[in-house]
N, C-alpha and C positions, 0 to 999 in steps of 0.2 A: 219418338222421332228420334229423340235426344241418347237412344246405345249405341255406345262411346264403343263401335265395333269398323273398322274399314273395310267395303269393300272396290275391288275393279275387277273390272271384265280381263277375261282370258282373250290373246289371238292365238293360240296355240304356237306358236311360235318354235320352239322347238324340234315341231314336224311339217308345221303348213304350209314351213316353206319348201317342202319338200316336190319330188319329182315325182313318189309313187304315190302319190295321194289329196286329190281332187277335189273330195266331196269338202276338204276344211279347207282347202288352198280359196278355194272361189268365193270361200268369208272376205280373203284379203283384195281379190282381185275375180267376177268374174270371167275374165281371157282365161285365166288360169283352165280353164275343163277344154275348152278349144284342142282340137289335135295330141287332145293327154292318152294317156300312156296307157289308160285302162277300155274297154270297149262296155263295158256295164261295171259299173260300181252302188251298189246297195247300202246306205247310210241302216247300220243300225237304231243306236243313241251313242248320246255324248254328253258329257259334263261337269259344267266350268266354273269354279267362281274363286277368287280371287282375293286382295286387300290394299289397299293404298291408301297414303291421304299426308297434307303438313302439319295434323296437329299435332301430335305422338310416335311414341314407338311403342310397338308389342314387346312383350318378354318371348322367347325362347320356344317351341309347342310346348315340348317335351314335358315344359316347367310348367303352363298353363293345364295339362291335362290332370297333370297332377292334384290341383285347387292351392297349391302353397303356397301365389305370387301372386304378385299384382298384375295382372293381364295388361292395363294400357299406361300409361307414364306418359301424363300431360306435361306436354313443351313451355306451355305459357305463353304459343306465339298470338299474338293481339289477335288476326285471320285469321281463319284452314277453309281450307277444302276438301273434303273425301264423299266418298260412293260406298253406303253403308243400308244392305249390302248390295252387289252385283256379281247375277248368277244369269246364269242360260243352260238349258236342256235342249239340244235334236236333238230332234226324234226321227222318226224314215223316214225319207227318202230315197231316192235314184233319182245316178244320170249316166246317162246313152252318148256315149259317142262311135259317131258315125263315120269306119273309113271308106271317108269319099276321099275327090278330089281335091272337097273345099275342108273335107277334118274338120265336122259341126259341129258340136256337141249341145245336150238338152241336161236339165237337171230338173228335180223337183228334190223341196226343203221344206222341214216345216224347226219349228223352232220358238220355245217358251222363253222369251225376258225377263229382268225381274231389275230394277234399278232405283236404290234411292241414294240423293245425292244431296250435300250442300255442298253448298258453293261462296267464298266470300262472306262468312259468317265471323261474328265479332266471337271468339275465346271467349271472352268477359259472361259474354250472356249462357254462352254454352258452357263453362263450370256452372255457375250460380244456377241451371236450369236442372245438369246434372246431379249433381250436388249443394241443396237447398238450404246444407246446415252448417258450407263452410266458413270459415274464418277468414273476414278480410275489410282491408282498410276502406277508407268512407272513401269509393269515383263517380265521375261520372266522364259519356262517352256518346261518339256518335260514329252512328255506323250504317252503312247506305251502299244498295246495286246488289244486296244479297239474296240468294233463292234457295230454296230447298224442294226438289219436287222429289216424290214417289213416285214409281210406273211401274205395272206388271203387266204385259200385253202377249201377244199369241201373233204369230206370223205366217205365212206360208207362199213360201215362194218357184218360179219359175227365170231360170234361167238359162243364158245360152251363145252356145260360144261361138267365133269363127276366126278362122285362118285365111284371115285378109292380103299378106303374101308372099311366097317363099319359094324363093328362085334355089335353095340349096347351102347356103350361104349366111341369110339373111331371111329374119320372119316373123312380121305383125301379129298380131289379137286381135281381135276386140272383145268385147263379151260384155253384157249385159243379164242384171237381176231385179226381175219385177216381184211386188211382195203388197199379199193381202196382210191387213194391218187389222188384228182384234184388237179394243181395247177392252183390260178386266177392271180396271182399278188402277187411278192415279188418288194424288192427295197434290198438294201444290201451293208455297207459299213465298213468294216475292215481296220486297222491302226496297224504296226509292229511299228511306229515310227512319231513322230514329235513335232518337236521345234517351239516354236510360243514367238516371240518378243511384244510386247505390249505395244504401245507409250499413256500418257494419253492425252485423249481427242480426241481423233483418233479412226473411224469406221474401219483404217484399222489393219489387222495385219501382222507381218512379218512373215512365214515358213518356215523352212528349214529342211535337209535330210530328204526329206516328204518321206514317204514307203506307201498309202493306197492302195487300189485298189475297185473299187467300180466297181458294179456290178449289174441288172436288165432286164428285160423282157419287161420291158415301155417304150415308146419310146419314148412317148409323156404325158401330164401330163394332155389327155382327160378324161384318165380311172386312174387315178393314185391312191392310197393307201389314200393316205393322203387329199383325197378329203372326207376322210366320209362315214363312214359304218350305213346302213340303214337297216332297216328289210328288205323293196323291194329292194335295193341295195345285201342282205344277197341270196336274192330269186334268183333274178338272177344268180347269178353269181354261182347258186348253175347245175341251168340247163338251163346256158351256158355253150360255148366250152369251154375246157383248154387249156391253154398256158403249164403247166406241168401234170409228169404222174411217179406215182412209189404206193408202196408197204408199211403198215407199218404193226405193228402188236403189241398186249400185250399177255402175259402169265405168268401163277399166278395159287401157289398154297394155298391150304387154311387144315388148322388142327385142327381142332371139339375135344374137351372134354367134355364130359357130365356126370353130376351126377347131384342127392339135394344135402340135407343138412344132409337127411341120409342116403347119402352115395351109395343110389339106381342110376339104369338108369334113367335118364330122371325127369319127378315129374311128382306127379301122381295125384295131385291136383286141378293140370288145365291149360286143352285142349291147351289154346293159348299161356301157357308161349314157348319158341323156346326148352328150355331146356338143353343147352348150358351153360355149366359153363365156359369152356373158351375157345376162335373162333383162332386161329392164324394165322396169313396173308403176301406171299410174294409176291408180279409181278416187272413186272417190262413193264411199261405203254408208251409207241409209240417209237417204235421203225420203225426205217426207215426213208426214205429220199422221193424228190420227184426230179428230172429232170425236169429244162427246155432245152429243146432239140438249140442245132445251132442253127442261121438264125430266132430268135427269142428271143434269149437273146443275152448279151452285156457283154465286160466288159472292165473298164478302169483302166487299169495300173500307175497312180500316183505317180512321183518320183520331187525330182530333189527343186530349192526355191522358192518361190514368193509371191507376197502380193497379201492379199484377202481379202474378208470387209467383215462381219458378217450380211452386208442384203444383198451382193451376195453371199456367201455360204444359204441364209435362202432363200433366189427366189429362186435360181436353183439346189437345193438338190431333186427335184420331180421327175424326168426322166434323162433318162442316158443322151439324147442328147444338154442339156440344161447345165447338168454337165462338160460334155466333156468340148462344150466350152467354159468354163467358166473356167474351169483350167488352157486351156491350153491359152485361152486367158490376163493369170498373169500369167507368163513369166513358170509356169512345163513342164514339157516331161509331155504325158499321150499317151500311146500303148494302142489300140483299138482295141478290138477282137468279131468277134462272136463264142461262141465256148460252149459249154454246162455246166452249172453248179449244183450239188448236193445242195439244203437247205434241212438239216436237220429237222427232228420234236423234240423234246424238249422230248426226252429220259430221265426215273427217276426209285429212285429206290421205292417202296411202301410196306414201310410194316408195322404192326399194331395188334395188341392185343384188342382182345372185352372180358372184364369178369363182367357175371351176380354178381352182390351186392348180390341181393333181387328181386326174380320173376322180373318183366319188368322192371327193373333197371339197369337198365349195363354202366359199364362206358370204354370207349378207347379208344388205343394210337397209333400216327399214326407220322408215320413219312417220309416225303418226303426228298429223295436228287437229286440232278443233276447228270448224267452219259453223259451230252455233253462237247465237247469240246469247248470254247465260240467263239473261237479263225477261225472258223471254220463257213460258210456262215448256219446261221437258228436260232434260237430261243433255249432258254433252263428256268430251272423253277427254284427257289432260296430253300435252302432245308427250313425246317420248320418242326415241332414238337407241335402236337395238340393231348389237351385232352379233351376226347368229354363224358360231363353223357348224359345219355339219360334213355326216359321214353317211352314202344314201348309195342303196343300189335299196333293189326289186326287194327282200328275203327282208330286208332292215333296213333301221334307220335309225343315226343319233346327231339329235340338237340340241347342241348348248347357247341359250338366246346370254348378250349379253344386256343389258335395259341401263340409258340410264332417261331419271322422273322429274321432266319437268314440277307435277306435282310437288314430289318429296325431297327432290332437290338432291337424288343417295342416288348410285348404282345397283340395281340387283343383276341377281345371277340365276340363272332359271338348269330346266336338264329337261327333252322329254327320248322317250325309245318309240320307238315302233316294231315291230311283227308281226309278218303279215299285212292285217287285217285289223290288228290289234292297238292301242297307242294307250301311252298313260304318262306324263308330264305336271310342267311346272312353269313359268315365264317367271317366279318369284320366289325364290325355297330354303336361302341364308337363316328363313327364320328357322327353321329346322334343327341350324348346328350353332343357333348365337342369338341372344338377344340384341334389345334396342334398333328392331327393324320399321322401319313402316309401311308392310306392309307382307301377305303373302297369299301364294296360289296354286289352286290344283287342277286337270282335267284327266279325264279319261274317255274312252270310247271302243265303239267297235266299227267296222262292217265289213265285207262283201268284195275284194276286189276280181276284178275276171277283164286280165290282160290284154292287148291286141295281139296278131303274131304280127310280127318285123313284115314289112314289106323289103322287096330286092333290093332296092335303092338301099335305105335303112339300115339292109345285113354288110351291104359296099360301101355306106357311110362309116 
């Protein structure tokens, strides 16, 4: 729970905003697969993991791997938020585009995701628990409306995209993805209030006016999320039985306006140029929740006053039984129950504009905004704005996303490459060459594209 390493989910912005990568672009907006250039696209596998936080900065990754440097430098902020880790593995999938008058497309996707997130958490409490032997002055503080949720789940999605209107110059597309969500494991603690008094030189602090709620389907530490996530554990989790279930969805619209430099529709000189001058996109992603039913799910309501230690919290937060026994033993009141809980998805709003600067050169502006009440059980994203410059042709594309993060209040630089159906990149890569970065992240994967033949109308355009 208190492992000082933050991670942020990857959107693959260096490649996902391109015109020759429908399976990745559907995660930004399911309408993107409608009328796509691919007749068939088979997704093999991809993996992404990243980092972002407002607590402190990382050293340069090369120095971290050498083991001769402090990997994380705490900035001392009063409160902070972070994701640690957030990773996903996109499994096998397929998209089929119908080359008919309506330009419909269907896609089947699979995915495993894990998010472990602190939101609005007290830095003083975090430091005390992660470093119980720290030397500090006596202090008192009050923290409220904080949330910690760790969640591991699987997804099977069915997407449908349709070109609603197309007169050659303007095009409107709509899309929807419906997902079956399989809950595997989760731990969550949310607090309305916690007053803390700490005495210098002691691992013990006094917590009063406590109003906390701890929920989990993890009864013992044998299968706890904090044991770590590996490729083999992700695969076994996907095919194994689920502790919870639910439905999720993405919905979206795109509008495309086409004209060339002479004002004519499309581009007469180059068949590989997409032809759009401006593309506008709006989508809501990750609607839904996973319900963990009564009988394999437990809740502890903690209230009152008591003495706890940093070591005690760190050692007993990994599962329901240990946490409940620990807080009761320290003098708190703990009401326990077995009842169902909804763990909410990280619902977000995605808005983007893609502009053709010249032939194969495009500029993309993407905004991501949180739509979740962070005091509910579940995870959430933090707002960001990204400008991506991109060179895009059928065989090859390269994109450079520049992102402002509202979480870290910094600017991130990424780079993404696609050669045929193989892609690799990062939405935040400065930690490769510079120290004191708030995050980092990388992704890679592959797919098999089978492109549509150009119609005579498209060739003429």
